[in-house]
N, C-alpha and C positions, 0 to 999 in steps of 0.2 A: 368303970361301968356304973358305979353308984352315982357319980356326977351326971352321967347321961340320963339315968332314970329321974334324978332330981330335976334336971332341966326340962324333961318332958312333962313331969308332973306340974311344974310351974305353968307351962304352956297349956296343958289340959285344963288347969284351974281357970286360966284367963279365958279359955274358949268355952267353959261350962260343960265339959265332957263328963259323963257319969264315971265316978271313980271305979266302979265295978268293971268298966271296959278298958281302963287305962293299961292294966297289965297285959291284956290281950293285944293292944295296939303296940306296946313296947316290944313284945315278943315277935310281932309281925315285922317291925323295923329290923330287929336282929336277924330274922330269917331272910329278909330281903337282902341284907348286907352279907349274909353268909358267915356271920360271926356268932360264936357260941360261948367262948370263954370269957371270963372276967378280964377287963383291961385291954381287950383286943381293939376297941374302938378309940381312935384318937379324939381329942376334943373338937378338932375341926370337923371330923366326920359326924360326931354327935350333934354339933350345932347345925351342920348342913342338913342332916336327916330331920331334925326337929323343925327347921325352917320349911323344909319340903312338906312335912306333915301339916304345918300350920297353913301353908299356901293351898294344899289340897282341901283342907277343911273349909277355908274361906271361899274357895271356888265352888264347892258343893253347896254351901249356904246360899251364895249368890245365885247359883243355878236353880235351887229350889224356890227362891224368892221370885225369880223371873218367870218360872213355869207356873207358879201359883197366880201371879198377876195375869199371865197369858190365859190361863184357864178361866179366871173370873171375867176377863175382858171378852173372850170368845163366847162365854155363856150369856153375857149381857147382850152381845150382838145378835145371838140366836133368839133368846127369849124376849128381849125387849123390842126387837125389830122384825126379824125374818119369820119366825114360827107363827106369831099371831096373824100375820098378813099373808101367809101361804106363799112366800117367795123362796127361791132357792139360790144357791151359790154354785161355784164351780168345784172341781176336785171331789174327793171322797165325801166331803161334807154335803156337796150338792147332791150326790147320789143318795145319801142318807135322807136328806130333806125331801127329795123327789119320791123316794120309796115310801117314806112315812106319809106323805100326802096322798099317795095312790092306794096304800094298803092299810093304813092305820096301825101298822106295827110300831111298837115303842121306839121313839127316836133314839133314846139312850142305848137301847139294845142294838139298833142299826149302826150307831157310831162305832161301837166296839166291833161288831161282826164284820163290817165292811172294811175297817182299817186293819183288822187282824192279819189277813194275808200279806199286806204290805210290810207289817212289822216283822213277820216271819222272814220275809225277803231281806229286810234290814239286818236281821240277826246274822245272816250269812254274808251279806254284801258290805255292810258298814261296820258295825261293832255290836257286841252284846250289851255293853253299857248303854249305848244309844237306844237299843231296842227296849231295854228294861225301863229307861226313863220315859220312852214314848208310850209303852203299855200303861205305866202309872198315870201319865198325863191324860191319855185318852179315856182311861177308866174314871179319873176324877172329873173330866169334862162331862162324861155321861151322867155321873152322879149329880153334878151341878145343874145340868139341864133338867134332871128328874125332880130335884127337891128344892132348888133355890127359887124363891118367889120374886123374880125380877118384874118390875112394872112394865107395862106396855107403854112405850114412849109416844108413838105417833102412828097414824094410819095413812099418812101422805107417802105415796110410793117413791117419790123422788128423794125425800128425806130418809126413807128406809134404805134405799139403794146406796146413798152416800154414807150415812152414819152407821147403818148396819154393817156395811162392808168395811168401814173404818175400824169398828170395834172387833170384828171378826179377824181382820187382817192384823191388827195390833196383837191379838191373842196368838195367832199363828207365829208372828215374828218374835214375840217374847219367848214363846216355847222353844223356837229354834235357837235363840240366844242362850236359853237355859240348857241346851244339849239334847233336846228331843223334838218330837213333832206331835201335833194333834190332827194332822191331815196327811195321810200317807201317799198323796199324789206324787210328790217329788221323789220319794223312795222308789216308786214304780218307774218313774221316768229315768232315774239314774240306772236302775237295773236294765231297762230296755235299751238305753243308749249305749251300753257296753256291748250289746249284741247286734247293734245296727249302726248305720252311718248317720242317723238323725241325732240331733242334739237333745239335751234335757228339755230346753225350751220348746223345741218342736213337738216333743211327745206331750208336754203339758198342754200346748195349744190344741193339738188334735184331740186329746182327751176331753178338754172342756168344750170344744165345738160339738162333739158327740153328745155331751150332757145337755147343752143348750138346745140342740136340735131335737132331742127327745122331749125336753120341756115344752118346746113349741108345738110338738105333735100331740102330747098328752094333755097339755093345759091350753095355752093359746100363745100367739106370737107376742103379745104385749108383756106377758109374764116373763117370757124368755128374754126379751129385750131389757127389762128391768134387772133380770138375773145377770145379764152381761155387765150392766152398770155396777151391780154389787161386786162382781168378780174383779172388775177394773179398780174399784175403790179399795178392795181388800188387797189386791196385788201391789198397788202403789204404796199402801200402808206397810205391807211386809217389807218392801224395799227400803222405805224410810226407817223402819225400826232396825233393820239389819245393817244398813249402810250409814245411817245418821245424816244429819243436815250438812256436815262439813266434809264434802267429798274432796279427796286428795288427787293430785295429778303429779305423776313422775315426769321430770323434765331432764332430758339429756342434751348437753350443749357441747359442740365441737368447734373450737375457735383458737386461732393463734393468740388471742388476747384472753386466755383462760384465767390468768392471774387477776386481771382487773375485774372480770366477771365474778370470779370466786370471792373477791373482796366485797363486791356489792351484795352478793347473796348472804355472806356471813355477817358483815358489819352494818349494812343498811337495812336488810330485810330480817335479820336475826334468825336465819334458817341454817340448819345443818346441811352439809354437802359431802359428797365423796368425789375425789379426784383420782382417776386411774389412767395409766399410760396406754397409749394405743399408737397405731400407725395410720397415716392417711393412705387412702387407696386411689380409686379412680374418680375424678371429678371433672369440673368444667375445663380445667387446664390439663386434662389428660392424667397419666399416671404420676403419682408423687408419693413415694413410700417414706415420707419423713415422719419422725416421731412427733406426737402431739398429746396434750393432756385432754382428757374427756371428763367433763363435769356432770355429775348426776345429783339432783336435789328433788325434794318433795315439797310441794306447796299446795295451798287450798285453791279452789277454782276462783276465789275472789282476788287472788294475788297474781294470777297468770298474766293479766294485762300489764301490770306494773313490771313484772319480770321480763316479758318479751319486749316491751318498749325500751327498757334500759339496755337489754342485750343488743337490740338494733342500734342504739346510740353508740355503744362501744364498738360493735363489729356488725355492720350491715350484711356481711356475707356469712355470718355464723350459721352453722347447721344445727337446727333445734328440732328435737323429736319429743312429742308429748303423748303420754298414755294415761288412761284412767286407772286409778288404784282404789280398790275397794276399801282397804283398811291398812293400817301400819301398826307395828309394834316394835318397841325398842328404838334406840337411836335418839337423835334430837329432831323430832318432827315438829313439836310445839315450839312456839317462839321463845327464844331466850330474851331476857331483859336487855334492851339496847342502852348504850352509854349516852348520857345527855351532855 
């Protein structure tokens, strides 16, 4: 057990954890494992738990960093573009901006109050950790909007719509990647979609149509139209931040020439692949329950053309199915070095 403590203390020192908290964390690890006596933990379990602790710490540091960037970016989008020019966005942020414009109630207070019911829903429907992170992020955003002296960048409404939406969307996306939200619209949509046949996207669309319609009625149509542009810019930026620029596509290939195709994917493209056994069913030639190998691989959208062209050369009758993949983790997705 002394070795285990020594190992953890070394990791704590490298991570900069306060020594006063180290004993508490060690006891927490022991409690999690259900081990109390000295010498009950093998060296493997000790190392594994220390590694898991380090991974958790690194993940939380990254989460805090992303959410901090997100809050600062969203604050810049609001105070540098939207607020000085009296424009609104979609979602709960749009409700806050619209209410602030019509009533002069503090925007910081509105951001917290309007998002609070959705965070309480998230507490029950998603997770407590997610809700706690979201409460902290929303509170910090309200504080940033209240006290940070962001400069007013422009009064050109088109530039405001594009870049205001961009920075606001970047802030929302970075916050989501950090494990929380600064706009509770999606939480509400997830909650309602579980009780109805409409999808999350349908609820968000309906919600924003209502907001922009109210903006057109209370302010004017031009402001509402610019608000739609802000929302579209923010929405696309959120997608970009969450999905990245390198979108992946999963490709399933069924062909009698699976060995040759697999060789091309592995040795020419440098991609990983999975081959699993299957049986042919009903096709152009009727029923044929013969065994066949099925290839599955993941490539970027820039490589799809090369892959499909080569597969067609090898087997013009190959059955190829492609589907979009939001993200991947583990396995050999990135290219391996090719032999020269």
